[in-house]
C-alpha positions as CSV (number, residue, x, y, z in Angstrom):
1,M,-30.1,18.5,-0.5
2,D,-31.7,15.5,1.4
3,A,-30.8,13.2,-1.5
4,L,-27.2,14.5,-1.4
5,Y,-27.0,14.1,2.4
6,G,-28.4,10.5,2.1
7,L,-25.9,9.7,-0.6
8,F,-22.7,11.2,0.7
9,I,-23.0,12.1,4.4
10,A,-25.6,9.8,6.0
11,P,-23.5,6.5,5.8
12,F,-20.7,8.1,7.8
13,A,-22.9,10.1,10.1
14,D,-25.3,7.3,11.1
15,F,-23.0,4.2,11.4
16,G,-20.0,3.8,13.7
17,F,-18.5,1.1,11.6
18,M,-18.5,3.4,8.6
19,Q,-16.8,6.1,10.6
20,R,-14.1,3.7,11.8
21,A,-13.6,2.4,8.3
22,L,-13.2,5.9,6.9
23,V,-10.7,7.0,9.6
24,G,-8.7,3.8,9.2
25,S,-8.6,3.9,5.4
26,L,-7.7,7.6,5.4
27,M,-4.8,7.0,7.8
28,L,-3.6,4.1,5.6
29,S,-3.6,6.4,2.6
30,L,-1.6,9.1,4.5
31,G,1.2,6.6,5.3
32,A,1.1,4.1,2.4
33,C,0.7,6.5,-0.6
34,P,4.0,8.4,-0.2
35,V,5.8,5.0,0.4
36,G,4.2,3.9,-2.9
37,V,5.6,6.9,-4.7
38,F,9.1,5.9,-3.7
39,L,8.5,2.3,-4.6
40,M,7.4,3.4,-8.0
41,L,10.3,5.8,-8.5
42,R,12.7,3.0,-7.5
43,R,11.0,0.7,-10.1
44,M,10.1,-1.6,-7.2
45,S,6.3,-1.6,-7.7
46,L,6.1,-5.4,-8.0
47,S,8.4,-5.8,-5.0
48,G,5.6,-4.1,-2.9
49,D,3.2,-6.8,-4.2
50,A,5.7,-9.5,-3.3
51,M,6.2,-8.2,0.2
52,A,2.4,-8.0,0.6
53,H,2.3,-11.7,0.1
54,A,5.3,-12.2,2.3
55,I,3.5,-11.1,5.5
56,L,1.0,-14.0,5.1
57,P,2.9,-16.7,6.9
58,G,3.4,-14.5,10.0
59,A,-0.3,-13.5,10.0
60,A,-1.3,-17.1,9.6
61,A,0.9,-18.1,12.5
62,G,-0.8,-15.5,14.7
63,F,-4.2,-16.8,13.5
64,L,-3.3,-20.4,14.3
65,L,-2.2,-19.5,17.8
66,Y,-4.8,-16.8,18.8
67,G,-7.5,-16.8,16.2
68,L,-8.6,-13.6,14.4
69,E,-6.9,-11.3,16.9
70,I,-5.4,-8.2,15.5
71,L,-2.2,-7.8,17.6
72,P,-0.8,-11.4,17.2
73,M,-1.5,-11.4,13.5
74,T,0.1,-8.0,13.1
75,I,3.2,-8.9,15.0
76,G,3.5,-12.2,13.1
77,G,3.0,-10.4,9.7
78,L,5.6,-7.8,10.7
79,I,8.2,-10.4,11.6
80,A,7.6,-12.4,8.5
81,G,7.7,-9.3,6.3
82,I,11.0,-8.1,7.8
83,I,12.5,-11.6,7.4
84,V,11.6,-11.8,3.7
85,A,12.6,-8.2,3.0
86,L,16.0,-8.6,4.7
87,G,16.5,-12.1,3.3
88,A,15.7,-11.1,-0.3
89,G,17.9,-7.9,0.0
90,A,20.8,-9.9,1.4
91,V,20.6,-12.5,-1.4
92,S,20.6,-9.8,-4.0
93,R,23.5,-7.9,-2.4
94,F,25.8,-10.9,-1.7
95,T,25.0,-13.2,-4.7
96,I,24.6,-12.8,-8.4
97,Q,20.8,-12.8,-8.3
98,R,19.0,-9.6,-8.8
99,E,16.6,-8.3,-6.1
100,D,13.5,-8.8,-8.2
101,A,14.2,-12.5,-8.7
102,S,15.1,-13.1,-5.0
103,M,12.0,-11.2,-3.9
104,A,9.8,-13.3,-6.3
105,A,11.3,-16.5,-4.9
106,F,10.8,-15.5,-1.3
107,Y,7.2,-14.2,-1.8
108,L,6.1,-17.3,-3.7
109,I,7.4,-19.6,-0.9
110,S,5.8,-17.3,1.8
111,L,2.5,-17.2,0.0
112,A,2.3,-21.0,-0.3
113,I,3.3,-21.5,3.4
114,G,0.8,-18.9,4.6
115,V,-2.1,-20.4,2.6
116,L,-1.3,-23.9,3.9
117,M,-1.1,-22.7,7.5
118,V,-4.5,-21.0,7.4
119,S,-6.0,-24.0,5.6
120,I,-4.7,-26.4,8.4
121,R,-7.0,-24.9,11.0
122,G,-9.3,-22.3,9.4
123,S,-12.1,-22.4,7.0
124,S,-12.4,-20.8,3.6
125,V,-14.1,-17.8,5.3
126,D,-11.0,-17.3,7.5
127,L,-8.7,-17.5,4.5
128,M,-10.8,-14.9,2.6
129,H,-10.6,-12.6,5.7
130,V,-6.8,-12.9,5.8
131,L,-6.3,-12.4,2.1
132,F,-8.8,-9.6,1.5
133,G,-9.4,-8.0,4.9
134,T,-12.5,-6.4,6.4
135,V,-12.2,-2.6,6.5
136,L,-15.8,-2.4,7.9
137,A,-14.8,-4.5,10.9
138,L,-12.0,-2.2,12.1
139,N,-12.1,-1.6,15.8
140,N,-10.4,1.0,18.1
141,E,-7.4,-1.4,18.6
142,A,-6.9,-1.6,14.9
143,L,-7.2,2.1,14.5
144,T,-4.6,2.7,17.2
145,L,-2.2,0.3,15.5
146,I,-2.7,1.9,12.1
147,G,-2.2,5.4,13.6
148,G,1.1,4.3,15.2
149,I,2.3,2.9,11.9
150,V,1.4,6.1,10.1
151,A,3.2,8.2,12.7
152,V,6.4,6.1,12.4
153,T,6.2,6.3,8.6
154,L,5.7,10.1,8.4
155,V,8.5,10.8,10.9
156,S,10.9,8.4,9.1
157,L,10.1,10.0,5.7
158,A,10.8,13.4,7.2
159,I,14.1,12.4,8.6
160,F,15.4,10.4,5.6
161,W,13.6,12.4,2.9
162,R,16.7,13.7,1.1
163,A,18.5,10.3,1.3
164,L,15.4,8.5,-0.1
165,V,15.1,11.0,-3.0
166,A,18.8,10.7,-3.7
167,E,18.7,6.9,-3.8
168,C,15.8,7.0,-6.2
169,L,17.8,9.3,-8.6
170,D,21.3,7.8,-8.2
171,P,21.8,5.1,-5.6
172,L,25.5,4.6,-6.6
173,F,26.2,8.3,-6.1
174,L,24.6,8.2,-2.6
175,R,26.6,5.2,-1.5
176,S,29.8,6.9,-2.8
177,V,29.3,10.1,-0.8
178,S,27.4,8.9,2.2
179,R,27.2,5.9,4.5
180,L,23.4,6.1,4.5
181,G,23.0,4.2,1.2
182,S,22.5,0.7,2.5
183,P,20.8,1.7,5.8
184,V,18.3,3.9,4.0
185,H,17.5,1.0,1.6
186,F,16.7,-1.4,4.5
187,I,14.8,1.4,6.5
188,F,12.7,2.0,3.4
189,L,11.9,-1.7,3.1
190,G,10.9,-1.7,6.7
191,L,8.5,1.2,6.0
192,V,7.0,-0.8,3.1
193,V,6.5,-3.8,5.4
194,L,5.0,-1.7,8.2
195,N,2.4,-0.1,5.9
196,L,1.5,-3.4,4.3
197,V,1.0,-4.8,7.8
198,G,-1.2,-1.8,8.6
199,G,-3.1,-2.2,5.4
200,F,-3.5,-5.9,6.0
201,Q,-6.0,-5.1,8.9
202,A,-8.3,-3.4,6.5
203,L,-7.6,-4.7,3.0
204,G,-5.9,-8.1,3.5
205,T,-2.6,-9.2,2.1
206,L,-3.8,-9.2,-1.5
207,L,-5.3,-5.7,-1.7
208,S,-3.1,-3.7,0.8
209,V,-0.5,-3.1,-1.9
210,G,-3.3,-1.6,-4.2
211,L,-3.8,1.4,-1.9
212,M,-0.1,1.8,-1.8
213,M,0.6,1.7,-5.5
214,L,-2.4,2.8,-7.5
215,P,-2.6,6.4,-6.2
216,A,1.1,6.7,-6.6
217,A,0.9,5.5,-10.2
218,A,-1.9,7.9,-10.9
219,A,-0.1,10.8,-9.5
220,R,2.9,10.1,-11.8
221,F,0.7,11.3,-14.7
222,W,0.2,14.7,-13.2
223,T,3.6,15.8,-11.9
224,V,7.3,15.0,-12.1
225,R,8.4,16.5,-8.7
226,V,8.5,14.1,-5.8
227,E,6.9,16.3,-3.1
228,P,3.8,17.2,-5.2
229,M,3.6,13.6,-6.3
230,C,3.4,12.4,-2.7
231,V,0.8,15.0,-1.8
232,L,-1.3,14.2,-4.9
233,A,-1.0,10.4,-4.2
234,V,-2.4,10.9,-0.7
235,L,-5.3,13.0,-2.0
236,I,-6.1,10.4,-4.6
237,G,-5.9,7.8,-1.8
238,F,-8.3,9.8,0.3
239,G,-10.8,10.2,-2.6
240,S,-10.6,6.5,-3.5
241,C,-11.3,5.4,0.1
242,I,-14.3,7.7,0.4
243,A,-15.7,6.7,-3.0
244,G,-15.0,3.0,-2.3
245,L,-16.7,3.0,1.0
246,L,-19.8,4.8,-0.4
247,L,-19.9,2.4,-3.3
248,S,-19.6,-0.5,-0.9
249,Y,-22.4,0.9,1.2
250,H,-24.9,1.8,-1.4
251,A,-24.3,-1.1,-3.8
252,S,-23.7,-3.8,-1.1
253,L,-20.2,-4.6,-2.5
254,P,-17.1,-5.8,-0.6
255,S,-15.5,-2.7,0.8
256,G,-11.8,-3.5,0.1
257,P,-12.2,-4.3,-3.6
258,A,-14.5,-1.2,-4.0
259,I,-11.7,1.0,-2.6
260,I,-9.1,-0.5,-4.9
261,L,-11.4,-0.3,-8.0
262,S,-12.1,3.4,-7.2
263,A,-8.3,4.0,-7.2
264,G,-8.2,2.1,-10.5
265,V,-10.7,4.4,-12.0
266,V,-8.6,7.4,-11.0
267,Y,-5.5,5.7,-12.5
268,F,-7.1,5.1,-15.9
269,A,-8.5,8.7,-15.9
270,S,-5.0,10.0,-15.2
271,I,-3.6,8.0,-18.1
272,L,-6.1,9.8,-20.4
273,F,-6.4,13.3,-18.9
274,G,-3.3,13.8,-16.8
275,T,-0.8,16.6,-17.7
276,R,1.5,13.8,-18.7
277,G,-1.2,11.6,-20.1
278,I,-2.1,10.3,-23.5
279,L,-4.5,13.1,-24.6
280,R,-2.2,16.0,-23.6
281,A,0.7,14.3,-25.3
282,R,-1.3,13.9,-28.5
283,I,-2.4,17.6,-28.4
284,I,1.2,18.7,-28.0
285,H,2.3,16.4,-30.8
286,H,-0.5,17.8,-33.0
287,R,0.5,21.4,-32.3
288,H,4.2,20.7,-33.1
289,R,3.1,19.1,-36.4
290,T,0.9,22.0,-37.4
291,A,3.3,24.7,-36.2
């Protein structure tokens, strides 16, 4: 029992920074994983990665003006992310270019600008902090900010749930029967940016999208219904955060990558053993052949 306590409970019971990291990462999972499910169902998974890079110039501007302060970097990242999301969406809707191409163009430009801005004043350590985050350094201010983002996300999902599901299934039908089509699309992009900005505090711009997408992708191998998929994605996110933090603590590994790699392990396990995974498909195929 003592060994189990030391392995699983003691790191969170004895150290305040581990407690804050756990609370922050669990809150991020609660908000980001359902958003990741809708991104995946919309076939916009790589758009989430693009928007994660898009917040970098705003965060860099906050860093240049105020240093490694949470609030200025968050506000800057939010503004930059919204500008890129709205700009890419507008280009795709009013020109011949598809949204994936316009998003790729915007995010590449944003990434280059952000890296240059951080490099002008900061060091390589500062750049690594911005790109990969420091979940073990979360303070009460950061937790409050993440909690607010999660609250806004959950309320928005509850209000626009049916419209979001309808747009995933048939966006043209939704626009033909309701005026919510275009507004819901931009509201959803706003939720993506919000959660990426929240994840930026803990995981940085390059890894925040991992906590959003990997649990969602893993959940897809277990169910086809949206509601259970969102719940399962959140649970996978919770487990990945706990496992990643424990791995980081005991093996002296970077916490952000450890969390994302833990989610990656669940993803590959789901590919093999999920109810819609490879092994079950082979078993069903074998039964059909022998029947």
